N, C-alpha and C positions, 0 to 999 in steps of 0.2 A: 737632273731633278730627282729626288728620291720618290719612291712610290708613296702616294698619298699626299705629296706636296702640291700646292696650287698657288698661283700668283695672279695678281691683278694690279694695274696701275690706274689710279683715279685722279681726277681733278675736280675741285669745287669752284665754279665760276663765281665772280664777286656778287652776282645777283641771286645766287642760289640760297634757298632757305637753310638756315643753320640751326642746330640744336641749341637748347638754352645755355649749355655750358661752353658753347663754341667761343673761340678766341675772337675778340674784337680788336683788331690792330689799330694802334693810335697814330697820330700825325707823323708823316714822313716814314712810315714803315710799309713795306711792300710784301706781296704774297707770291710764293713760288708754287707751282703745281707740276707734278709729273703727269704727262698726258700720253695715253696709248694711242698709237695710230696717227699722231700729229706730224704734219709735214713741216720741216724747218722753214723759216722765213728766208733762208739763204742757203747756198750750197755748202755741203760739208767740207768742201775743198777751199773754202774762203781763206784769204790771207790770215796767217797766224799772228796774233798779238802776243804780248808778254805782260806778266804781272797783273793779270786781271782777276785773280782770286784773292779775297781778303780774309774771310773766316767761314767756318761752318760749325754748327752744333746739331748733333743727331741724337734722338731718343726714340723709344718705341713704347707702345702700349697695346693691350689686348683690344681687339676690335669690339665696338659697342654691341654689335648684333651677333657676336660669336656664340655658338651653342655651347652648352656645358660640356667640359672635357675637350673642347676645341683649342688648338694652338694657333689661332688666327691673329696676325700681328699687323698693326699699322705703324710703319716706319715714318718718321717725320724728320726731314732734313731742312734746317734753316741755314741759308748761306748767303754770301754777299759777293757781288761781282762788279767790275768796272763798266759803268754804263756807256762810256764813250768808245769802248772796244768795238771797232768797226764791224766785226762779224755779227754783232747783235742786230744791226740794222742794215746790213748789206752794203756797207761802205760809208765813207765820211768819218768824221772824228767827233762830232758834237752829240752829246747826249740828248739834245733837243730833237734830234731826228727820230728818237725812239717812238714807236707807235705803241702806247701803253695799253691799247685795247686788244692787242694781239699777243699770244704767247710766243716767246723767243727761246729757241733751243740753245743749250749750253754747248759750246765747242771750244777747241783749243788744240795746242800741240798734241796733247793727250786728252781726247774728249772725255769729260767727266762721266763716270758710270757708277752704278751701285750694284754690287755683286753679293748675292746670298750664297755663302759657302756651304757645300755639301758634297756628297759622292759625285754629283754632277752639278757644277756651279750654274746658278741662274743669274744672268747679267742684264741689267737694264741700262741701255746706253743712250736712250732718247729721254733726256731730262730737260724740261722746259720751264722758263720763267713766265709767270703770269703777273705782270707788273700792275699794281693798283695805284701806288704813289711812289715817288722817287725823291732822293736827296740829290739834286742836280747842281753841283758846283764844279768849277774847273779842277782837273785831276791834281794840279799842283797844290791845291788847298787841302788835299786829303779827302775831298768830297767826291762827287761824280760816281756815286755807288748806288746800286739797287740791291735789295735783299728780299727774302721771302721764304716760302715753304714748298717742299716737294713731299708728296705723300705716296708711299708705296705699300700696297697690301700684299701679304704673303701668308699662306697657311703651312705650318710645319707638321710633320707626321708624328713627332715626339716632343716631349717637354723640353728637351735640350740638355745641356746648353748648346746654342748655335751661334754662328758668327755671320756678320754682314760687313762689307767693306765699301766705303765711298772713296773714290780716287780720281785724280785728274791733274791738270796743269793750267796755268802756272801761278806760282805765288806772287804776291805783290813785290815789285822791285826786282824780280828774278826771271831768268830766261831759260827756255828749253828744259831738258831733263833735270837740271839742277833745281828747278822750281816745282817739280812734281810733288803732290801731296797724297797722303793715304791715311784714312782714319777708320777705326774698327769699332763696331757696336756689338754687345753681347746680349743674347736672349736666353733667359733661364726661367721657364715657367715653373720649375721645381722650387724656386725660391720666391719669385714675385711675378706679378702680371704686368709689370711696367719697368721702364728705366727712367730716371728723373729727367724732366725738361730743365734746360739751363738757359734762361732768357737773358743772355748777356748782350751788352752793347757791341756795336760793330768793331770798335777799336778803343783801347784804353791808352790815353796819352797822359803820362804821369811824370812828375818831377820828384826829386829826392824828398823823402819824408811822407809821401802819399801812398795810397793803396787802392786796390779794386777787389771786389768779390765776384765769385762765379756762383751765384745762388742756384740752388736746386729745389725743385718742387714736383709734386705729382702732376702729370701732363694735363689733367682736367681740374687741377686745383683742389683735389680732395683733401679735407682736413685730416691730419694725422693718419695717413694711409698705413695699412698693415701689410706685412709680408705673409707668406704661406704659413710660417710658424706661429702667426697670430700676434706678433709683437709689432709696435709702431716702427715704421721704416726709419732707419738712420743712414745718412749718406756719407760717403767717403770720397775724397779727391786724391787721385794718384797722378803724379807728373810722369809723362812718358818721355818727352823729349822737348828741346828748345832748338829752333832753327833761327840762326842769325841771317836776316833777310838782306844784309849788306854783303856778307862774305860767303854765305851758303854753308857755314859751319853748323854741324848737327851735334848737339850735346845730349846724349842719352841720359835720362833720369836726372838731369841737372838744369838749374836756372842760371841766368847770367849772374855775374858777381854782384853782390850787394842786394840780391832779390831773394825773398823767402816766401814760402807758402805753407799755410796751416792745413794739413790733410783732414782735419776734423771740421773745418769751417769753410774751406775754399777761399780764404782771404790771402791775397798776394800783396806784399809790402815792399816798398823801395827804401833802402837804407838812406839815412841822412848823408852819409859819406861812403865813397868807395863803390858806388853803383856803376855798372858797365853801360854807358849810354849807347843808344841805338834802337833799331827797329827789329822786332822778333815775332815769330810765331810760337806761342806756348801751347803745347799739345797735352791734353788731360783726358783721363777716364774719370767719370763721376758715376759711382756705383752705389747700389743698395747694399749696405754692409751685411755680410753673412750670406750673400747670394752671388751668382755669376751674372746678374743683370747689371749692365753698365751702359751709360751714354758716352758719347765722344765729343770732344770740343777742341777746335783750333782757334785760339784767340790772338788777335793782333795786339801787340804791346809796343808802345813807343816810349822810351825812357829819355826825357830831356835832361840836359845838363843843369839848366837853371829853371826857375819858375817864371814863365813869361806872363805878361799882362793877359788875363783870360777872364771869361765870365765865371762868377762864383755862385754855386748853389747853396742856399741856406737850408735851415731845418724846416720841415713841414709843419703846418698848423692844421689840426691840433697836434701838439708835440707827442712824439712816441718815444719808445726806448731806443737807445743807440744799439744798433744790431751788431755791428762789427767794428772793433777797434781799428783805427787807422784808415777808415773809409767814411764816406758820407751816408752810409746806409742807416735806415731807421726801421723799427718794428712797430706796427700800429694795429689796433683792434677796433672793430666796429661790430654793431649788432643788427641782425635782420629786423626790418620794420622801420629803421631809422635811416635818414639820409646820410650817405657817405660823401663828405666834401673835404677834399684835401687841397691845401694851398702851399705850393713850394716856390719860395721867392728865389730870384737870381738877379745878379747885377752885372751888366756889361761893362767892359773896361772903358768905353767911350759912349757919350750920349748920342753920337752920330753913327753908331754901329748898326748893322743889320744882323739878324740872328736866324738860326734854324734849330729846331728841336728834333732830336731822335729819341723815340720812346718805344721800348719793346717790352713785352710781357704777355702773360696769359690772362686776359681780361674778358669778361662778358661783353656782349654787344651793347648792353645798356649803359656801360661806363663811357662818359664823354670826356674829352680833354680839350682845353682851350688855353691860350696865352693871353693874359690881361696886362694892362699897364699897372705899374706899381705906384707907390705913394711919392717916390722921389725920381728925379731925372736919371735915366739910364737903368732904372729898376723895373723888373717885370715879375710876373708870377704865373706859374703853371697851375691850372685848376683841374683837378680830377673830380668828377661828379657822378654819383650813382644815386638816383632819386630815392628809391626804396627797394633794397634787396629783400626778397621774400623767401622764407625757409621752404615753404611747400613747392616752390618753383626751383628747388635745388640750387639756390643762389648762395647758400653758406659755403664759403670756400677760402682757400689760401691763394693769394695772388702775389706775384713778384713783378714789380714794374721798375725797369732800369732806364735812366735818363742821362742824356748828354746834350749840352747846349754848345753849338758852334757859332762863333762870332766873326763877322767881317767888318773891319774898321774902314771908315771912309778914307783915311790917310794911307791905307794899304793899296798902293797904286798898281802893283804888279806882283806876280807870284814870287819874284826874287826878293821882295821886301822881307826883311827879317821879322819874324813873328806874324807872318801873313795868316797862318792857320792858328786859330785860338779855340781850344776846346776845353770845356769844364771837366773837372774830375768826374768820373761816373758816380752816380748815386742810385742805389737800389732801395725801393720801398717794399718791405715785407708786410703785406696787409692780410689780416685774418678777419673775415666776416663770419661772425659766430652767431648761433641761435641766440635770440634774446630770451634767456632763461629766467627763472625766478631768482630772487636774491640768493647768494651763496654764503655759507657760514665761513668766515675767515678764522675764527676760533670759537670754541676748542676744536680739536680734530674729531671727526666722526668716530664713534665707538671708543673713544678714549676712556681709560680707567684711571680715576683719581684715587690714590691711596692716602686716606686721611686717618687721623687718630682721635679717640675720645678726649675731650677737654681742650683740644687745640683749635683755635679759630682759623679756618681756611677759606679760600675764595678762589673763584675763577671768573673770567669775563666771557660773555657770549656776544660775539660781534658778527654782523652780516653786512654785505655790500651788494649792490646791484650794479653789474658792469655796464648796463645801459644807463648812461649818466642822466638822462632825462626822466627815467623812472624814479619813483619815490618808494621807500620802504614804508608800508602802511602799518605793519604790526610785527612784533617779536614777542611771542608769549610761550608760556609753559603749556605743553599739551595736556588736555583734560584727562587723558588716560594715565598720566604719571603725576599724581599730586605730590606736593612737597612734603618731606618728612617733618616731624615736629621740630620747631625752633629753626628750621632752615629759612633763610630770607632771600627773596629775589627783589632787587631794587627796581624802581620805575624805569621804563624804557626811555632811552635818550634817542629820539629820532632826529636825523640830520640829513635831509634830502635822500640821496640814494644809499645811505648807511644808517645803521642803528646798533646800539649795544646796551647790555644790562650786566649787572654784577650779581653773582650768587655767592652767599656767605653762609657758613654753618660752623658751629662748634658742636660736633657730634656728642649726643647725650650718652651717659653711662649705659643706657639700655640699647645702644645702637651698634655695639661691638659685633663684628662678624657679619654685619649686614651688607648686602649689595643693593644699592638704591639706583635704579634706572631712571634717568630724567630725560625727557624728550622735549625739544623746543621747536616751535613752528614760526615761520616767517612768511610774509606775503607782500607783494608790491602792487603799486598802482601805476598803470602805463602812462608814460609821459606824452604819448600821441595816440591817435587812432590807428590801430595796426592794420585794419582791413585784411585780416587773416594772414598777415605776414609773419606771424610767429607760431610756434608749435609748442604744445604741452601746457601744463598747469602753471599758475602763478605762485603756487605755494611750494615750500621746501621744508623738510623736517630733518633734524639732527638729534641723535641720542648719545648720551654718555652714561657712565656708571661711576658712582661714588662708592668706594669700598672702604669700610671702616675696620681697622685692625682689631683682632680679638685679643683679650687679656692684656691690653696696653692702654694706659691712661696718662695724660699729661696733666699734672697737678696745676690747678688754676691759682689765681692770686689769693694769698693769705689763707690757703687751705692747709690743714694739718692732716696727718695720716688718719686720724679718727674720722675726719670729715669725708675723706675718700672711702673709708671702709663702709660708711653708711650708704654711699651710692650703690654699693655692690652687695648690700645685705650681709655683711660679714663684720669682723672686728679687726682692730688695728694689729692684734697679735698675728693673725693670719697674713696680713699684708707685710708685716715686718719680716715674717719667715720667708715670704716670696721675694723680698728685696733686702738681702743682708747687707748691702752697701750703705744703707741708711744708718748712720752712727747715732743720731739723736731723734728717734721716732716720736718722742713726746713733744717736739717743738714744730713750728711751722716749716713745711717742706715746699710750699708754693712760692712763686716769685713775689717780690715786694710790689705793693700797689704802685701803678704808673711806671713800672720798670719794664724794659724790653726783654729782659732775661727770662726765658721760659722756666717753668718749674720742672721738677724731677719727672722722668718718665718711669712710671711704676708698672710692674707686672702685677696684674690683678687676679690671676688664677693660673692653673696648670693647663698646658695644652695636651689634649688626649687625642690619639689617632684611632678612629673608629675601626673596630675589628669585624670580621665576618659574623653576621647574625645579630649585630647590635641594633637595637631600636630605642626610641626615646625613653620610654618608661624603664627599660632594662638598664640603660646607662645611668639614669637618675637613681635607681635602686643600688646599682653597683657602687656608687660614690656617696651614698647616704644623703642625697639631696633630693630636691623635688623637680618635677617637670617644669613648674613655673620658674624655678631658679635657673634651670638650664636655658630656658627661652630668654630670660632676662640677660644672661651672659652671652647668648648666641642669637642675635636678631634674625638670622636666616632660618631658624627653627620654628618661627611663629606659625608657619603654615603646615608644619609636619604633623602627620597622624601618629598617635601614640604607638601603634603596633606596626607601623611601616619600617622596614629595614632601612638603616642609614647607609649612605654610600661608603664603601670600604675605603679607608685612607683619609676620609674627611677629618679635619681637625676641629675639635670642640674646646671651648674654654670651660674649665671645671674648677669649682671650689669645693673640695671634699669636706664631708662632715661625718667623721667616724662615730660621733656620739649618736647619730640618728640611724646608724647601720645596725640591722638585726644581727 
């Protein structure tokens, strides 16, 4: 151990009080804990079994109570083991002999251990299961497994990067040294204070054309966590190796034939044709992009040759966005203060079947899960319920819940029966519980600048929506601090439940050239339910935009002649003709015809002058033989300027010179 390093192994008993963010494990999911000083329930020299390790996912996070500048880490190992392995309960072969009230030490040909690598390695070799619930089926069904979490606390002397290794034996279906496993997790406080949690199901049983995802999230469900650089964390999935559990073949950096994985989403897909059927361990690193912080995953993958009769999972209600192509994943959003209720239907292949549900994920204790009867024979639905998440209780979060349904048919008389094991394709629900904020503007974009022209009718839409569907938009108004310019029109508000919109229209006047008109809009909602302090912040929102009118440019309106345009700018048609030599017949109509969609000519209405050092309003007027009043008429942004104040160097002004008035 390096100087300054310290370590501690802790266990939280099922009855212990847990913090508000703590994980609430759902039906048929068990908990593992690492216990210090725990005596095994059987001798370390107990008979060695084979193939009792199924999967493990390891991540880390900074300890909650760690002092500023401390490098205190909580390592979390979620793993799965064969329940009927006799060493777990001192003999026998039935998982029913397990005493779930007592912690059970992991042993094997190579006793599982967790090693923190350093100048002097620190190895934890007493790792114990604290079983809360189990999935107890005969081994031949692919059941008979328990799973849960091991927590190991350690304090590093430096920010890192550091390494820790979880290793042991033996893999499912494999014996002795050939079945040994080893996976590594990386700690880098210089880049991030966590490595992503990966709440995957215990095993993915897939047929051609199907897929599974390995979702990543912040260990405590933090919404949009940031890395040390201040940017939102982005995850990356790197394949390390594939182990064929039938032959022992190890494929470094490669997947079985016909299997692909997207390194940006962690989605693994089986090709319609050409897939190498069999049972594999897929080993991955899931890292925070741009850092050396990485989690480790060993996932059990069984690729079937055909699609057997199996339970099918439907789409959740309310419907969400499809999260990952080729999978059953969905992305859903809820708001604090409102009940979160999700119904996920599934259908068994036979009305006489029995079923078991495996559900894993980082969920608050307040979330409950039940299985209900469906509307038709053989159909059921999984119900996730969170009565009222509250923002002030740190309940806004990102949750990932992954599910698999296992079915046993009454006609399946023995393990030798074909299709005896039937498992649905995994489905992961990516759930974001967001603060119930005020309505948000969907258009225009905040601080957007609209470039408009004098004489041309222009418009834009102001739209708002409240993402809490039960809230209603109460108003959408122009702010009193930004009155409408002359002739600008704002239509009546169209209110439609949790949405609203208005139209703004304006044909900028000849006196508006060069003007920047800031417009601010306000919106407010009415809550759909009594919040009881479950939301945070104001109910109002404001958005501002700018309408900028071009200088010295005018779009000729219907049936206007050059002389009409000249009168708008207090000049004569000869001046305008000189500025627009392309006009071949200035004595006739230059505007578009009545009821025609063709716009009129775009006319230059003056010269653009760039302000020089020392220029001020009165001096510029004098220089060009015009008046201050005329300058303001041509440049709306000069209306508030003082006569003797210097103008900004490089600023452009629209000028119509009058040499006849020059001294």
